[in-house]
Structure formats: structure tokens, C-alpha cells
C-alpha positions as CSV (number, residue, x, y, z in Angstrom):
1,X,21.7,-25.2,-5.5
2,X,18.8,-25.1,-3.1
3,X,16.1,-22.7,-2.1
4,X,17.7,-21.9,1.3
5,X,20.7,-20.6,-0.5
6,X,18.5,-18.4,-2.7
7,X,16.6,-17.1,0.2
8,X,19.8,-16.3,2.1
9,X,21.0,-14.2,-0.8
10,X,17.6,-12.4,-1.3
11,X,17.2,-11.6,2.4
12,X,20.8,-10.4,2.7
13,X,20.1,-7.8,0.0
14,X,16.7,-6.9,1.6
15,X,18.1,-6.6,5.1
16,X,20.9,-4.2,4.3
17,X,23.5,-7.0,4.4
18,X,22.9,-7.5,8.1
19,X,23.4,-11.2,8.6
20,X,22.0,-11.2,12.1
21,X,18.7,-9.9,10.8
22,X,18.8,-12.4,7.9
23,X,19.4,-15.3,10.3
24,X,16.4,-14.2,12.4
25,X,14.1,-13.9,9.4
26,X,15.2,-17.4,8.1
27,X,15.2,-18.9,11.6
28,X,18.7,-20.1,11.3
29,X,22.2,-19.0,12.6
30,X,24.5,-16.3,11.2
31,X,27.2,-18.8,10.3
32,X,24.5,-20.9,8.6
33,X,23.6,-17.9,6.4
34,X,27.2,-17.3,5.5
35,X,27.7,-20.9,4.6
36,X,24.6,-20.9,2.3
37,X,25.9,-17.8,0.5
38,X,29.4,-19.2,0.1
39,X,28.1,-22.5,-1.2
40,X,26.0,-20.8,-3.9
41,X,28.9,-18.5,-4.8
42,X,31.1,-21.6,-5.2
43,X,28.6,-23.3,-7.4
44,X,28.1,-20.2,-9.6
45,X,31.8,-19.4,-9.7
46,X,31.3,-15.7,-8.8
47,X,31.2,-13.6,-5.7
48,X,27.7,-12.1,-5.1
49,X,28.7,-9.7,-2.3
50,X,31.4,-7.1,-1.6
51,X,33.2,-8.0,1.7
52,X,35.1,-6.0,4.2
53,X,36.6,-8.6,6.5
54,X,33.7,-10.8,7.6
55,X,31.1,-8.2,6.9
56,X,29.1,-7.9,3.7
57,X,28.8,-4.3,2.5
58,X,27.1,-4.5,-0.9
59,X,26.4,-6.4,-4.1
60,X,29.1,-7.0,-6.6
61,X,28.3,-6.3,-10.3
62,X,27.6,-10.0,-10.9
63,X,25.5,-10.1,-7.7
64,X,23.4,-7.2,-9.0
65,X,22.8,-9.2,-12.2
66,X,22.0,-12.4,-10.4
67,X,19.7,-11.0,-7.7
68,X,16.7,-10.4,-10.0
69,X,16.9,-13.9,-11.3
70,X,16.9,-15.2,-7.7
71,X,13.9,-13.1,-7.0
72,X,12.0,-14.5,-10.0
73,X,13.0,-18.1,-9.0
74,X,11.6,-17.7,-5.5
75,X,8.5,-16.0,-6.8
76,X,7.9,-18.9,-9.2
77,X,8.4,-21.4,-6.3
78,X,5.9,-19.5,-4.2
79,X,3.5,-19.4,-7.1
80,X,3.8,-23.2,-7.5
81,X,3.0,-23.6,-3.8
82,X,-0.1,-21.4,-4.1
83,X,-1.3,-23.2,-7.2
84,X,-1.1,-26.5,-5.4
85,X,-2.9,-25.1,-2.4
86,X,-5.6,-23.6,-4.7
87,X,-6.5,-27.0,-6.0
88,X,-5.9,-29.1,-2.9
89,X,-7.6,-26.8,-0.3
90,X,-10.0,-24.8,-2.5
91,X,-11.6,-22.3,-0.2
92,X,-9.1,-22.5,2.7
93,X,-6.1,-20.3,3.3
94,X,-5.3,-16.7,4.1
95,X,-5.1,-13.4,2.3
96,X,-2.9,-10.6,3.5
97,X,-4.0,-7.0,2.6
98,X,-1.7,-4.0,3.1
99,X,-3.5,-0.7,3.2
100,X,-3.6,2.7,4.7
101,X,-5.6,3.7,7.8
102,X,-8.3,5.5,5.8
103,X,-8.9,2.6,3.4
104,X,-9.0,0.1,6.3
105,X,-11.4,2.3,8.3
106,X,-13.8,3.6,5.6
107,X,-13.4,1.7,2.3
108,X,-12.7,-1.9,3.2
109,X,-15.3,-2.9,5.8
110,X,-18.1,-3.7,3.2
111,X,-15.8,-5.8,1.1
112,X,-14.4,-7.6,4.1
113,X,-17.8,-8.4,5.5
114,X,-19.0,-9.7,2.1
115,X,-15.8,-11.8,1.7
116,X,-16.2,-13.4,5.1
117,X,-19.7,-14.5,4.3
118,X,-18.6,-16.3,1.2
119,X,-15.2,-17.6,2.4
120,X,-15.5,-18.3,6.1
121,X,-12.5,-20.6,6.1
122,X,-10.1,-18.0,4.7
123,X,-8.2,-15.8,7.3
124,X,-7.9,-12.1,6.5
125,X,-4.8,-10.3,7.7
126,X,-4.9,-6.5,7.5
127,X,-1.5,-4.7,7.6
128,X,-1.7,-0.9,7.9
129,X,1.0,1.5,6.9
130,X,1.9,4.5,4.7
131,X,1.5,4.1,0.9
132,X,5.3,3.5,0.6
133,X,5.1,0.8,3.3
134,X,2.1,-0.8,1.5
135,X,4.2,-0.9,-1.7
136,X,7.2,-2.4,0.1
137,X,5.0,-5.1,1.7
138,X,3.8,-6.1,-1.7
139,X,7.3,-6.1,-3.2
140,X,8.7,-8.3,-0.4
141,X,5.8,-10.8,-0.6
142,X,4.4,-9.9,2.9
143,X,1.1,-8.9,1.3
144,X,-1.0,-10.3,-1.5
145,X,-2.9,-7.1,-2.2
146,X,-2.1,-3.5,-1.6
147,X,-4.7,-0.7,-1.5
148,X,-3.9,3.0,-1.3
149,X,-4.4,6.3,-3.0
150,X,-0.8,7.4,-3.4
151,X,2.4,5.8,-4.6
152,X,1.3,2.4,-5.8
153,X,1.4,3.3,-9.5
154,X,5.0,4.4,-9.2
155,X,6.6,1.0,-9.0
156,X,7.4,-1.0,-12.1
157,X,7.1,-4.3,-10.3
158,X,3.6,-3.6,-9.2
159,X,0.4,-3.7,-11.2
160,X,-1.8,-0.8,-9.9
161,X,-5.4,-1.1,-10.9
162,X,-7.9,1.7,-10.5
163,X,-10.7,1.1,-8.0
164,X,-12.7,4.3,-7.4
165,X,-12.4,8.1,-7.6
166,X,-13.1,10.3,-4.6
167,X,-13.0,13.9,-3.4
168,X,-12.2,15.9,-0.3
169,X,-14.5,17.7,2.0
170,X,-14.0,20.4,4.7
171,X,-15.3,19.5,8.2
172,X,-16.0,22.2,10.7
173,X,-17.8,22.5,14.1
174,X,-21.5,23.7,14.1
175,X,-21.7,27.5,13.9
176,X,-18.4,27.9,12.2
177,X,-18.0,31.0,10.0
178,X,-17.5,28.9,6.8
179,X,-21.2,27.8,7.2
180,X,-22.4,31.3,6.4
181,X,-23.7,30.2,3.0
182,X,-21.0,32.0,1.0
183,X,-19.1,30.0,-1.6
184,X,-16.3,27.9,-0.3
185,X,-13.0,29.1,-1.8
186,X,-9.3,28.4,-1.3
187,X,-8.8,32.0,-0.3
188,X,-11.3,31.5,2.6
189,X,-9.6,28.2,3.6
190,X,-6.1,29.9,3.5
191,X,-7.3,32.2,6.3
192,X,-8.2,29.3,8.6
193,X,-6.0,27.0,10.7
194,X,-6.0,23.7,8.8
195,X,-5.9,20.1,10.1
196,X,-5.3,17.5,7.4
197,X,-3.4,14.4,6.4
198,X,0.3,13.8,6.6
199,X,2.3,14.3,3.4
200,X,2.0,11.2,1.2
201,X,-1.4,10.2,2.6
202,X,-5.0,10.2,1.2
203,X,-4.7,12.8,-1.6
204,X,-2.5,15.3,0.4
205,X,-0.5,16.1,-2.7
206,X,-3.7,17.4,-4.4
207,X,-4.4,19.7,-1.4
208,X,-0.8,21.1,-1.5
209,X,-1.0,21.6,-5.3
210,X,-4.2,23.5,-5.1
211,X,-2.8,26.1,-2.7
212,X,0.5,26.3,-4.7
213,X,-1.5,27.2,-7.8
214,X,-3.3,29.9,-5.7
215,X,0.1,31.2,-4.5
216,X,-0.9,30.9,-0.9
217,X,0.5,28.7,1.9
218,X,-2.1,27.1,4.1
219,X,-1.8,27.5,7.9
220,X,-1.5,23.7,8.6
221,X,-1.4,23.4,12.4
222,X,-1.7,19.6,12.7
223,X,-1.4,16.6,10.5
224,X,-2.4,12.9,11.0
225,X,-2.6,9.7,9.1
226,X,-6.2,9.0,10.2
227,X,-9.3,11.0,9.4
228,X,-10.8,10.1,12.8
229,X,-7.9,11.8,14.5
230,X,-8.3,14.9,12.3
231,X,-12.0,15.1,13.1
232,X,-11.3,14.8,16.8
233,X,-9.1,17.9,16.8
234,X,-11.6,19.8,14.7
235,X,-14.2,19.1,17.3
236,X,-11.8,20.5,19.9
237,X,-11.7,23.7,18.0
238,X,-8.1,23.6,16.8
239,X,-8.9,24.3,13.2
240,X,-10.9,23.2,10.1
241,X,-10.4,19.7,8.7
242,X,-9.7,18.6,5.1
243,X,-10.5,14.9,4.8
244,X,-11.7,12.4,2.3
245,X,-15.4,12.7,1.7
246,X,-15.9,9.0,2.5
247,X,-14.6,9.7,6.0
248,X,-17.6,11.9,7.0
249,X,-20.8,10.3,8.1
250,X,-23.7,12.7,9.1
251,X,-25.1,10.3,11.7
252,X,-21.8,9.3,13.3
253,X,-20.2,12.8,13.1
254,X,-23.0,14.7,14.7
255,X,-20.7,17.3,16.2
256,X,-19.3,18.3,12.8
257,X,-20.6,19.7,9.6
258,X,-19.2,19.0,6.1
259,X,-18.7,21.3,3.1
260,X,-18.2,19.9,-0.4
261,X,-14.7,20.7,-1.6
262,X,-14.6,18.8,-4.9
263,X,-14.4,22.1,-6.8
264,X,-11.3,23.1,-4.9
265,X,-9.1,20.0,-5.1
266,X,-8.3,17.5,-7.9
267,X,-10.1,14.1,-8.0
268,X,-8.2,11.3,-6.3
269,X,-7.9,7.7,-7.4
270,X,-7.7,4.7,-5.0
271,X,-5.8,1.8,-6.5
272,X,-5.4,-1.8,-5.8
273,X,-2.0,-3.3,-6.5
274,X,-0.5,-6.8,-6.9
275,X,3.0,-7.8,-7.5
276,X,3.8,-8.5,-11.1
277,X,4.1,-12.3,-11.8
278,X,2.2,-13.3,-8.6
279,X,-0.1,-16.3,-8.8
280,X,-3.5,-15.4,-7.3
281,X,-5.7,-17.9,-5.6
282,X,-9.3,-18.0,-6.6
283,X,-10.5,-16.3,-3.3
284,X,-8.0,-13.5,-3.9
285,X,-9.8,-12.7,-7.2
286,X,-13.1,-12.9,-5.4
287,X,-11.9,-10.3,-2.8
288,X,-10.6,-8.0,-5.5
289,X,-14.0,-8.1,-7.3
290,X,-15.9,-7.6,-4.0
291,X,-13.9,-4.5,-3.3
292,X,-13.9,-3.1,-6.8
293,X,-16.6,-4.8,-9.0
294,X,-15.1,-3.6,-12.3
295,X,-12.0,-5.6,-11.5
296,X,-13.2,-9.0,-12.6
297,X,-10.9,-12.0,-12.9
298,X,-10.7,-11.4,-16.6
299,X,-9.7,-7.8,-16.1
300,X,-7.1,-8.7,-13.5
301,X,-5.6,-11.5,-15.7
302,X,-5.3,-9.1,-18.6
303,X,-3.4,-6.7,-16.4
304,X,-1.1,-9.5,-15.1
305,X,-0.2,-10.4,-18.7
306,X,0.3,-6.8,-19.9
307,X,3.8,-5.4,-20.5
308,X,5.5,-3.4,-17.8
309,X,4.6,0.2,-18.0
310,X,1.1,-0.4,-19.2
311,X,-1.5,1.9,-17.5
312,X,-5.0,1.1,-16.5
313,X,-7.8,3.6,-16.0
314,X,-11.6,3.5,-15.3
């Protein structure tokens, strides 16, 4: 039994049983992948995959039992490598952060700048995607840390730690009727064309829930992943924008005005997630604490050792 066999099985399950893709990921040939799988099956005395001719179409019942064990073995091997690097190279290496557009644009810059000052020999890789993609990058080992508002707490294999709470605001052009000094209400917003986040992004679920409770359907004319895009179309007069409060800067957004909407929509929580069982290098702990000071190494270690299903709040 060797790690290449284990990787071949894991990637085959991850890549939808497409051996061409598996071969590309593992930098080998398709016959080589098939051989590695067969050799492991012969050693274990079971078939791991359902076959239709030469094609693999799914996992057998024994394969479904074995796959989590293979995942844990490869995670432990990766942790062993990280532990060695931690002691051999100290403050050298890289950290991969998966996050959404809003977090990368508005929340992360101060932490990234601080981290670079303290760890100039560590390369930072930022991968942007939807909350679901952020979770998947963590689960597959492509990212060390995931940061998003939605979705991360829904995965049993992830530890999602609370970072900070935030609210929404409404952005409008100067002179807009909502700036008349009257109270901002959902009824007034429901009469306006609305530009806001795509479903599943940046607290969008709380926006939808608020209008559902009111029994009104908002006139959403445009959605986007990025607050800068939303604000651009608000400036063009296409509608009012509902964005994260952190996305509005009075100096930078001189052509817009912001109205506090915290009384209209539920509070949101940004979370930082790591894969359960992952070994974190010292500089990863340092980045986590720089981004969210309450998340000290001791707090993170307690979370890593907690039972699956445990929740963490601030």
C-alpha cells in the first residue's frame, strides 16, 4: 500500500469517477491511475468502485466505507509534512485563504497588511468564490482557511469560528427620495427597484427573510457578488442598493449616500473555517488572530479538539 494508490482512490471519488481528470490532477496517465486502484483493491481484497466495462460509475458499499479512512490517512500524512515544515522552516511557507469577494475587498486588507509585516517570507494566496466554493476548497485541502458569512457552519467536517457581526445599509444617489428624513422602512424599500447580492452571498438570506415576514416581494432588478458592482449601478440610477455596511466608505463613495438598515435586517455573522483534523502551522494561527483577535491559538485549539457538532459563538 502506498500514498499514490490512496490519492488515486480519493481523487477518483472527488472527480466524479473521471479517470482523465484524475490523471491530470495527479500528473500521471489514465492507465497508471487504473493500475494504482487495482493494486490497492487486490491488497484489500475488495472492489472499491462499481464498473461498467472499463468505466468507473460509483463507489461500492465497501468503497464507501473505506473512502473516509483513506481521506483521514492522507490528511494525517499532510499534517505530518506540515509539522515537519513548521519546525524546519519556521516562518517560511504559504497560506491559502478561500473567501468571498466582499471579505477579500473590505474585511481582509488590514489583516493581510499586518500579516505581511510580521511574516515577509510567507506567501499569501487568496482564492475567491461563493460560500459553497469556499467550503469545498477547504474540504478538498485547496485552502487552509475559509472566510465567509454564509454556509460555512453547515458542514460537519469544518470548524466554523465566529469572527465579527455586521449589518446592512441602503445606498442611494444624492437627492434620492429616501433621504427625505422620514424613517426608513421595508414598505418604503419595497416600492423601490433594488440592487443587491446574489442569493447565498453576504447576508442575502436575511434580506429575503425580512421581506417575506412583511409579506412583500422586493423589486430586485439586478444582483451581483460584489458590493462595488452594486454601488456602480446605483450611481447609474438603476435602483437603490442594499449592501454590507462595511462596503460603504464616505470618502471613497462620494457619489452615494448611506442609510442605516440595521433595524430592518437581521444581524449577520462572518465566520472563519478550518477543516477538522488539520494541522495548522504557527503563522496560520497568527493570521487567524490578526483577522479576528478573539480567536487566539488557545481558542482555536479548543475548537479543533471539540466534538463534531459543537457550536462556537461570540
